[in-house]
C-alpha positions in Angstrom: 15.9 -20.8 -26.5 16.3 -23.6 -23.9 19.7 -22.2 -22.8 18.1 -18.8 -22.0 15.4 -20.4 -19.8 18.0 -22.5 -18.0 20.3 -19.5 -17.5 17.3 -17.5 -16.1 16.2 -20.2 -13.6 19.8 -20.8 -12.5 20.7 -17.1 -12.3 17.6 -16.0 -10.4 18.4 -17.8 -7.2 22.0 -16.7 -7.4 20.9 -13.0 -7.8 18.6 -13.5 -4.8 21.4 -14.8 -2.6 23.7 -12.1 -3.7 21.1 -9.4 -2.9 20.4 -10.8 0.5 24.2 -10.9 1.3 24.6 -7.3 0.2 21.6 -6.2 2.3 22.9 -8.1 5.4 26.3 -6.5 5.1 25.0 -2.9 4.6 25.7 -0.5 7.4 22.4 -0.1 9.2 22.0 2.2 12.2 21.5 0.0 15.4 18.3 0.7 17.3 20.3 1.4 20.5 21.9 4.5 19.0 18.5 5.8 17.9 17.0 5.3 21.4 20.0 6.9 23.1 19.5 10.0 20.9 15.8 10.1 21.8 16.6 9.9 25.5 19.2 12.6 25.2 16.6 14.9 23.6 14.1 14.1 26.4 16.7 15.0 29.0 17.6 18.2 27.2 14.0 19.5 27.7 11.9 18.6 24.7 11.4 15.3 22.9 9.1 16.9 20.3 10.6 17.2 16.8 10.8 20.5 15.1 8.7 20.8 12.0 10.4 21.1 8.7 9.5 23.4 7.1 8.1 25.5 9.9 4.8 27.1 9.1 3.4 30.4 10.4 0.7 30.1 13.0 -2.3 32.3 12.3 -4.6 31.1 15.2 -4.3 30.4 18.9 -6.7 27.4 19.0 -7.3 24.2 17.0 -10.6 22.3 17.4 -10.6 18.6 16.7 -13.6 16.3 16.6 -12.1 12.8 16.2 -12.7 9.1 17.1 -11.7 7.9 20.6 -8.0 7.2 20.8 -7.5 8.4 17.2 -4.8 10.9 18.1 -2.5 10.0 21.1 -2.4 12.6 23.8 1.4 12.9 23.6 1.1 13.9 20.0 -1.4 16.7 20.9 0.9 17.8 23.7 3.9 18.0 21.4 1.8 19.9 18.8 0.8 22.4 21.5 4.4 22.8 22.6 5.9 23.3 19.2 3.3 25.7 17.8 2.2 27.4 21.0 -1.5 26.9 20.5 -4.3 25.2 22.4 -5.8 22.0 21.0 -9.5 21.4 22.0 -10.3 17.7 21.4 -13.8 16.3 21.4 -14.4 12.7 20.7 -17.2 10.8 19.0 -19.0 8.6 21.5 -19.9 5.9 18.9 -20.4 5.2 15.2 
């Protein structure tokens, strides 16, 4: 029984080190490539992502009543551009 405990406590740090080495050596995508792709999309005309799956629009307006700064304006602009609808946003003045 003592051998199992000793094996566990010696093996645990070894497994941790091995997992950290494997994680460090994995092929992660550098942030520079991601940014370059985003800039290329912005230069091409639209930086807004296409929805997947795309849904059918059944209205021309969306009314929102949200907290101040709850939804960034660029998100609303992208939503309007992608779906071709008007977003009317009113904000709560206080709690």
